[in-house]
Backbone as numpy.savetxt, mean C-alpha at the origin, in Angstrom:
# Nx Ny Nz CAx CAy CAz Cx Cy Cz
-32.29 15.67 -0.39 -32.55 14.30 -0.72 -31.26 13.63 -1.16
-31.05 12.37 -0.76 -29.81 11.65 -1.03 -29.71 11.16 -2.46
-28.54 10.69 -2.80 -28.29 10.16 -4.13 -28.74 8.70 -4.20
-29.21 8.31 -5.35 -29.56 6.90 -5.53 -28.29 6.13 -5.94
-28.46 4.83 -6.14 -27.32 3.96 -6.41 -26.56 4.38 -7.68
-27.28 4.66 -8.76 -26.62 5.03 -10.02 -25.87 6.34 -9.88
-26.43 7.28 -9.16 -25.75 8.55 -8.97 -24.48 8.39 -8.14
-24.55 7.55 -7.11 -23.35 7.31 -6.30 -22.26 6.64 -7.12
-22.61 5.64 -7.94 -21.64 4.96 -8.79 -21.00 5.93 -9.79
-21.82 6.81 -10.36 -21.30 7.79 -11.31 -20.36 8.76 -10.61
-20.68 9.14 -9.38 -19.83 10.05 -8.63 -18.50 9.40 -8.30
-18.52 8.15 -7.90 -17.29 7.45 -7.57 -16.43 7.28 -8.81
-17.04 6.94 -9.96 -16.28 6.83 -11.20 -15.70 8.17 -11.61
-16.47 9.22 -11.45 -16.01 10.55 -11.81 -14.84 10.95 -10.91
-14.97 10.66 -9.65 -13.93 11.01 -8.70 -12.69 10.16 -8.89
-12.85 8.94 -9.38 -11.72 8.07 -9.66 -11.19 7.36 -8.43
-11.96 7.28 -7.40 -11.51 6.65 -6.18 -11.90 5.18 -6.18
-10.96 4.33 -5.84 -11.26 2.92 -5.67 -10.39 2.37 -4.55
-10.58 1.13 -4.21 -9.90 0.57 -3.05 -8.40 0.48 -3.22
-7.92 0.16 -4.43 -6.48 0.04 -4.61 -5.79 1.41 -4.52
-6.46 2.43 -5.01 -5.90 3.78 -4.90 -5.85 4.23 -3.45
-6.91 3.95 -2.71 -6.94 4.34 -1.30 -5.87 3.60 -0.51
-5.70 2.30 -0.77 -4.64 1.54 -0.09 -3.26 2.09 -0.44
-3.08 2.47 -1.69 -1.79 3.01 -2.12 -1.48 4.33 -1.41
-2.49 5.17 -1.21 -2.27 6.41 -0.48 -1.87 6.14 0.96
-2.52 5.18 1.59 -2.17 4.83 2.97 -0.76 4.24 3.01
-0.44 3.36 2.06 0.89 2.77 2.00 1.97 3.81 1.77
1.71 4.77 0.90 2.67 5.84 0.64 2.89 6.68 1.89
1.83 6.95 2.62 1.96 7.71 3.86 2.82 6.95 4.87
2.62 5.65 4.98 3.45 4.86 5.89 4.91 4.86 5.46
5.14 4.81 4.15 6.51 4.81 3.64 7.19 6.18 3.77
6.42 7.22 3.97 7.01 8.53 4.22 7.69 8.57 5.59
7.13 7.86 6.55 7.65 7.90 7.92 8.58 6.73 8.25
8.40 5.60 7.57 9.15 4.40 7.89 10.67 4.53 7.85
11.25 5.09 6.79 12.72 5.14 6.73 13.36 5.94 7.87
12.67 6.92 8.38 13.22 7.71 9.47 13.19 6.96 10.79
12.43 5.90 10.86 12.29 5.14 12.10 12.92 3.75 12.01
13.81 3.53 11.03 14.40 2.21 10.86 15.33 1.81 12.00
15.75 2.75 12.82 16.56 2.37 13.97 15.72 1.73 15.07
14.39 1.80 14.91 13.46 1.16 15.84 12.68 0.08 15.10
12.07 -0.81 15.84 11.27 -1.90 15.26 10.09 -1.37 14.45
9.50 -0.26 14.89 8.31 0.29 14.23 8.62 0.73 12.80
9.86 1.12 12.53 10.24 1.52 11.17 10.13 0.37 10.19
10.57 -0.82 10.61 10.47 -1.99 9.75 9.02 -2.39 9.54
8.23 -2.26 10.59 6.81 -2.59 10.47 6.11 -1.63 9.52
6.38 -0.34 9.65 5.76 0.65 8.76 6.15 0.41 7.31
7.42 0.11 7.07 7.86 -0.15 5.70 7.24 -1.41 5.13
7.19 -2.48 5.92 6.61 -3.74 5.44 5.13 -3.57 5.11
4.39 -2.93 6.00 2.95 -2.73 5.75 2.74 -1.76 4.60
3.55 -0.71 4.53 3.42 0.26 3.44 3.64 -0.37 2.08
4.66 -1.21 1.97 4.92 -1.88 0.69 3.80 -2.85 0.35
3.30 -3.55 1.36 2.20 -4.48 1.11 0.95 -3.75 0.63
0.72 -2.53 1.14 -0.45 -1.77 0.72 -0.28 -1.17 -0.68
0.94 -1.03 -1.14 1.17 -0.55 -2.52 1.00 -1.65 -3.56
1.13 -2.89 -3.14 1.12 -4.02 -4.08 -0.17 -4.16 -4.88
-1.38 -4.01 -4.29 -2.59 -4.15 -5.12 -2.66 -3.17 -6.29
-2.16 -1.96 -6.11 -2.21 -0.99 -7.19 -1.30 -1.39 -8.34
-0.09 -1.86 -8.04 0.80 -2.26 -9.13 0.36 -3.58 -9.74
-0.30 -4.44 -8.96 -0.86 -5.67 -9.52 -1.99 -5.34 -10.49
-2.83 -4.39 -10.11 -3.94 -3.98 -10.98 -3.43 -3.36 -12.28
-2.30 -2.64 -12.19 -1.71 -2.03 -13.38 -0.86 -3.02 -14.18
-0.76 -4.26 -13.70 0.00 -5.33 -14.36 1.47 -4.96 -14.52
2.03 -4.34 -13.49 3.45 -4.02 -13.47 4.15 -5.10 -12.66
4.39 -6.22 -13.32 4.81 -7.43 -12.64 6.18 -7.30 -11.99
7.06 -6.50 -12.57 8.37 -6.32 -11.94 8.22 -5.63 -10.58
7.30 -4.69 -10.46 7.08 -4.01 -9.18 6.35 -4.91 -8.19
5.47 -5.76 -8.69 4.79 -6.72 -7.81 5.84 -7.63 -7.18
6.75 -8.16 -8.01 7.81 -9.03 -7.50 8.71 -8.29 -6.52
9.09 -7.06 -6.87 9.94 -6.25 -5.99 9.26 -5.98 -4.65
7.97 -5.69 -4.67 7.24 -5.44 -3.43 7.16 -6.69 -2.56
6.95 -7.84 -3.18 6.88 -9.09 -2.41 8.23 -9.39 -1.77
9.30 -9.25 -2.54 10.64 -9.52 -2.01 10.99 -8.52 -0.91
10.69 -7.24 -1.12 11.00 -6.22 -0.13 10.23 -6.42 1.16
8.94 -6.68 1.06 8.15 -6.87 2.28 8.58 -8.14 3.01
8.96 -9.18 2.26 9.47 -10.40 2.90 10.75 -10.09 3.69
11.63 -9.31 3.11 12.86 -8.92 3.80 12.58 -8.13 5.07
11.63 -7.21 5.00 11.28 -6.44 6.20 10.67 -7.33 7.27
9.79 -8.26 6.87 9.18 -9.16 7.86 10.23 -10.06 8.49
11.20 -10.54 7.72 12.28 -11.34 8.29 13.11 -10.53 9.28
13.30 -9.26 8.99 14.03 -8.38 9.90 13.21 -8.11 11.16
11.91 -7.98 11.03 11.04 -7.74 12.19 11.13 -8.89 13.17
11.13 -10.11 12.66 11.16 -11.29 13.53 12.58 -11.77 13.82
13.58 -10.92 13.53 14.99 -11.19 13.83 15.49 -12.49 13.20
15.02 -12.81 12.03 15.50 -14.00 11.32 16.77 -13.65 10.53
16.81 -12.42 10.03 18.05 -11.96 9.35 18.62 -10.77 10.09
């Protein structure tokens, strides 16, 4: 028999999984591969998306210096992707 709503919520809280943590894991994975591919366009894309996926977690933790750094870094990568800089 399946879990009811309260049991599922308790399990998720116990496990500690939420959307910002999941996005951060995906972003970290992208950032593991991005620097090695910076000689290609895909490296800049992986880094830009990876940094953007890390931003919700640092915003939730109220680490404003890292939020600002992530915004500036991802902006720089996007400008590089579109050959503006």
